N, C-alpha and C positions, 0 to 999 in steps of 0.2 A: 688207135682207138686212142680221147687224149685224158689225162688226168688230170680232176681236178680236186682241188682242198674246198669239205664246206664247213664256217664255223658254225654249234649248235649247244645253242642251250641246254646247258647243264642239268635241266628241265625236264630235257626230253630226250632219251638218253635210250633210246636201241638200240638192239644187235648193228654194224653195221648196212646189215645180211639186210634187211628193213630199209634202210633209205636207200640201198638201190632198185629196190625192188617200189619201193613208194616211188621213186622223182620217175624209174620206168612204168610204168601205171601209170603216172601224170600224163607224160609226153606220150605215150601208146593214146589214152582217153583226149589229148588235146588234135591228132592225127599229126604229133610231129616225125616219130619213130613205126616202122611196120609194131607188129608185133614180131616178128624173127629177130627185127631191131633191140625191139626192147627185151629180150629175152638177153639178148646178149648184153644188152648191159646190165640185170639185174644179173648177168653171170648163171643163168639158166638153162634147160631147153626149152623151146615155144610146146609143148607141149605142156613141160611144169608153170610155164610162166604165165599159160591160159589154165591151168585153174590154178591159181591163184589171184587174181585177180578178181574173183567176189570175194575176198575178201580186204579189197582193199574199195569194192562199192564200184569198180570198173565190169563193164560188160562189155563182152566180145563181138557186138552185133554193134552198126553205127544203127545209132537215132536222126540218125538226119534225113529230110522227106529226099530228095534232090539223094539223097543213095540208095535205099529204094528204086523210087527212082529205075537209077541204072540197072539196077540191083534187073527187078525184074526185064525190062530192054536186051541182054545180056541172056536170060535166061533160056 
């Protein structure tokens, strides 16, 4: 895994944990990372990551119609 340094204004100083979880949830929401990859980025178990996503307003379930159609066809 690569390391990246991000400069953040002092006005928004949550803990380092919050930054990594926020980034992981956003990358998951945008379908850039899988839940497992996002959990790894946030340094959490997959279960813990899934449980905390709601705090950031991210659903575990896709809202895309194409995904729903594919799920129905594969059921």
